[in-house]
C-alpha positions in Angstrom: 0.0 0.0 0.0 1.5 3.3 -1.0 1.6 6.3 1.3 -0.6 9.3 0.5 1.5 12.2 -0.9 2.2 14.9 1.6 0.7 18.2 0.9 2.9 21.0 -0.2 3.5 23.7 2.4 4.5 27.0 0.7 6.9 28.8 3.0 8.0 32.5 2.9 11.1 33.8 4.7 10.7 37.2 6.3 13.7 39.3 7.4 14.1 42.7 9.0 16.9 44.8 10.4 16.1 48.1 12.3 19.0 50.1 10.9 21.1 50.2 7.8 24.3 49.7 9.9 26.4 46.9 8.4 24.1 46.5 5.3 27.0 47.4 3.1 28.9 44.3 4.2 29.2 41.4 1.8 27.3 39.1 4.2 24.9 41.0 6.6 22.2 40.4 9.2 19.5 40.1 6.5 21.6 37.5 4.7 22.1 35.5 7.8 18.4 35.6 8.7 17.4 34.6 5.2 20.0 31.7 5.1 18.7 30.4 8.6 15.1 30.6 7.3 15.8 28.7 4.2 17.8 26.0 6.1 14.8 25.5 8.4 12.5 25.1 5.4 15.0 22.5 4.0 15.0 20.6 7.2 11.2 20.3 7.0 11.2 19.0 3.4 10.0 15.6 4.4 6.9 17.4 5.8 6.2 18.9 2.4 7.7 22.4 3.1 8.9 24.3 0.1 10.2 27.8 -0.2 8.2 30.4 -2.3 10.2 32.2 -5.1 10.3 35.5 -3.3 12.0 36.5 0.0 10.6 39.3 2.0 13.4 41.6 3.3 12.9 44.8 5.2 16.3 46.4 5.8 16.4 49.6 7.9 12.8 49.4 9.2 11.7 49.5 12.9 9.8 46.6 14.2 7.3 49.1 15.6 6.4 50.2 12.1 3.9 47.8 10.5 4.0 49.7 7.3 7.1 48.1 6.0 7.1 47.3 2.1 8.1 43.7 2.3 5.8 43.0 5.2 2.9 44.6 3.3 3.8 42.6 0.2 4.0 39.3 2.3 0.6 40.0 3.9 -1.0 40.5 0.5 0.5 37.3 -0.8 -0.8 35.4 2.3 -4.3 36.9 1.7 -4.0 35.9 -1.9 -3.4 32.3 -0.9 0.2 32.1 -2.1 1.9 31.5 1.4 1.0 28.9 4.0 3.8 29.4 6.6 6.0 32.4 7.4 9.5 31.6 8.7 11.3 34.2 10.8 14.6 34.2 12.7 13.0 35.5 15.8 9.6 36.9 16.6 11.0 40.3 17.1 12.0 40.4 13.4 8.3 40.4 12.6 7.0 42.8 15.2 8.0 44.4 18.5 4.4 44.1 19.7 2.6 40.7 19.9 -0.7 42.5 19.7 0.2 43.4 16.1 
């Protein structure tokens, strides 16, 4: 008897850094967060997790500001049914207030 195929779980990686300090480095905080997110998605491949084509990066934006370009684009993609799971390095990369 064959096992039923696992459903595909479309995963987005969201990154944020509050200042532009260090962003001119060849490998910066946004890169590290993105790599960690993609590594986690890869570790869940057996569960059907796959990365979406786009990354959502907001360099030099405060976590208290919910009007970040990549965040707004990601929310629109979630509402459009393009994303099932959002992967972040730490919760404070998404927001400074859990009420948001």
